[in-house]
N, C-alpha and C positions, 0 to 999 in steps of 0.2 A: 061554513060557511067562506067562500071566497072571500076576500075585505075588498071591499067596492070596485077599486083603481083596477085589481086583479079580473077583479069578473066583467070589466066594461072592457078590459083590455081582452080577453079571452072570445067576447060574444061577438067582437065586431070581427075578428078572422076566422068564421065557421066556414069550413069547407062545405058546399052543397054536396050533401048524402050522394056520393055515387053508386049507385047501383051496381050489385055482384054481377061477373059475368066472365064467362070461359073466354080469353085471345088465344086461340095457338096453344093451348092446356095451361097460359095462367093466368089463375083467378083472380082477382079484384074484389075486395071484402071492404066496409066500411065497418059495421058494429060488429063486438065483440061474440055474438053469436053463432050468427053465421061465418069471422073466423074459425071459432073455433070448432066447428064442422069440419070445413075445411083442412081445419090443421090436424084434425082425428083421422082424417083421411090417410093420412103421411103413414106407408110404411115407413123406417131404420130411421137413421138421424138427420138430424131439424139443425140447419145451421139459418143462422139468423141477422140479419144487417139493418140495422136503425138508421136512415137518414131522416134530413129535415128537405128531402127533395131536393132540385132543381140539381138535378144530378154531374157529375162530372166522370173524369177519367178513377177519380181515387177513388170514389163512391166504386162503379163497376170491376176494381180490382179488387175491391170486398168483397164482391160475388163472387171473382172468378176464386178467391180464397174456399169462401165457405164451398162451390160447388166441387175443391178439386176436394174438400175431408167428411162432407156429407153427402147423404143419401139424396136428401130437398133442402131448398133455400127458401126463405120467407125474407122479405125484405118490406118495414114498415117505411111511410113516408106521413111526418103529421110536425109541421111547424111548434114546438111548445113555449104557449108564449110566458111559462113563469119562470124557465132560466132566459128571457131577457127584461131590462133592465127600463123601468118606468119610460124616459126618453131614451131610449133603444134605436133598433131600425127591425120591429117586428113590422111595423105596416108594409115597410118597402120590401123585403125578405122575397129575395124571389121566388116567382111559383110559376109553374109547369107541368101541370101535373099531366097529359098526354104528351109530355115528351118522353118522361119521367117513364109511363108506362112500357112507350117505344121501345127505350132504352135494357129497360129491364124485360120486358118479354127477349130480346133480342141475345139477350146475356145467358137465357135462361134460368130464370125464376120462376119458382112454381105458386108462392101465394102473393100478393102485393096488397095490407091492409093500408089502409086511410081513414084514420078514423078522424073526427071532428072531437073540437070541445066541447058538446055538451057528454059523449061519449067517454070523455079521456075525462073530465072534470064534472061531475055531474049537479046536480042541485042538490046545495049543503054539503061540495067536497072539507073537509077536512083534516086529511091523513096524510104527511107528507117521512121521507124519506132520507134523515140530514145525517152527511159522513161528516164528523167533527174536522179533530187536523190537520188533514192532509187537505184539504177543502177551504183551508184557509190563504198561504200564502198565494204568490204568483194570480192566478184568472180571479182565486178567491180574495183576495185583498184589492182590489181593480173592479172586481163585478158582486158588489154583496148579493146573497140569494142567490146567484147561478148555477152551482154547482147542486141547491137543495132542491131547484127547478131540475135539476139532469138527473140525478139521486132518483128521482120519486120519478119520471114519465118511464126512465130507463127500468124499474122495479117494474112497474103497469106493463111493461111493453114484455119483459119475461115473464109477468105469468099470465099476459095474455094470450104467448103463443109457446111457452114450453121448449122454447132450442135449447139441441145440445151444446153447444157452440155461439157463443156471440162475438160479433167481426168489428171493432174499430180503429180508425187511423191512428196514425203515431201523431199524425199533426196534431192530433190535441192531446199532449200528453199529458196534460194533467188530468183531464176527463178521464183517460185511459188508466192511469192511477187509479183515480177515486174510485172507479166501478170495480175494479177488481179486490181494492179495500171492501166494499161496501158486501162484493159477491162472498168476500174471504169470513166477513163479522158473519153474515146470517144462515153463513151455509145454504148456497142459493146452488141447486145440482147442473150447474152447468158451469162450461169453462169460457173465459173471456181471453179473444187472441185481439193481439193488435197488429198491427198490419201496417209494411212501410209505410211514411210517409212518400205521396207519388208529386212530383216538380214537372213544371212546363220547361221548353228547350232551353228558356233563357234562368231555371234555376228558382220560378218561386215556386212557392206552395202551391198546390193548385185550393182552390180553394169557390164557393159557391159568394162570397163576398167578392168575392174579385169583379165580379163585374159590375158594382157600382163605380170601380175604377177610371177614370175619365184616358183617354187616349196618351196624354200625358202620365199622367198621375201612375200609368201602367209600366208605362218605359222604368221608372224610378224604383219600383218597387223588387227589383232585383237586388238592391242593397244592402236585402233584407237575407238573404241566400249569399250573400258575399260576405261582410261582416262573421255568419259563423261560421263557414268555412273557413275564414279567415284567423278563427279564434279556433278553429281543430287543426288548424296547418300550427298553431303556437301547441297545443298539446303534443302534437304526434312529434316536437322538434327541441321537446321537455320542461316549458313552461307548465308550472304547477301551485303559480298564485293566482287562485280564481281572483280577486280585485283587480289583478290586472287585465286579465281577461275580460272582464266585464270593461274596466275601463277603454279596453282596444276596440270591444262591439261599439261601444257610446260612440265612439269618435268616427268609427269606422260613416255608423250610419248619420251621425252630423254631419256628414262632409256629400249628402245628401240634402240636397237644399228643402225639396217637398217635406222630407218625414218630422214628424214628432213622437220623441219617441215615451212610452210611458214607462218601461221596464224593461231591464235586460237583468237575465241572471245566469246563475252557472251552482245548481244543486244538487243533492243524492236524485240519482234517477228514480230509488224509490220512495222516498220519505220526501221529497222538492225540499231537503233542510237547506238556506244555502251552505256552502260549504267557504270556509277559510284557506282550505289547500287542498289539489284533488290528487286522489291516488288510485286507486281504481277504476272509476268512475264516473261521468259526468254529465247531466242536462244539462247543458246550452239553450236559453228561450231565451222569449222574448215580442212583444206586445209592443208596434208602430202603427200611428194615426198618419194615413197618405190623407190628404186631405180629408175628409169625413170619416170615411171608410178604415176601421181597426182592424190590420192584420196578424196575427200571431206567427210564431214560427222557432222550429228547434230541432239540432242536429245531438244526440245524444253519442261520446265518447269511451270507448271503453281499451283499457290498457292490453296489453299483446302479451302475453304470459308464456 
């Protein structure tokens, strides 16, 4: 059974079941049984786009990639309580299902699955999927249990929708790496596709959490992308000392008074182990609080051969 705090948290944020219906050929379902009926009616390949809703252009770019590479697209909307820390922003996480449905309909999605907590964590739930080593650094070190919640819920989404391909944004670089490791380790019969991070015109990585920022804080947010770009420039100009790159990013972030940096990292893109010297490739990543809002961002550098 879920522990008491999780049960209470999950119970507080159950979506009201949304009756299944067809909307311009897009079917919206809540229960697993109706999802499987709709899924079995799809002939050909299926791409899955898992989301927590409050969609933006980054999510829709995943749908675009999925439509190009598959005959059909399923999107899921579920704010997963087990990947939030007890004192985190689950209660205030932005939600707008009707807006999301309209965006997904216009994007040409075939099925939208919006399960509730009772569907995803039924009474007596006690089975978890835990990817160990690769989930420990970076976000794992600052958000204990986060990836255990992610990998468990993603496994359930994969099992219910049986996609040929699943699409995730590169903004959550560690999440992509963890899910790819899980799929390899468990011999899951699908491909995990990482799609490019989408930025606003000022360079801020698109995120549902950007909605929390005040106008002043939103003006400060481009410093994350700026610090990454300037470090990438240093790499392009021959800098290979990873500590020098970390120091440069920290100094750049500190130039914006509203920032409170949790970490900066220069790691291997696949293992996520911190580098001393950059050779062929590096993942530059960071987590920064601006006010109460926690933002993450990253860029990947690869040497030209």
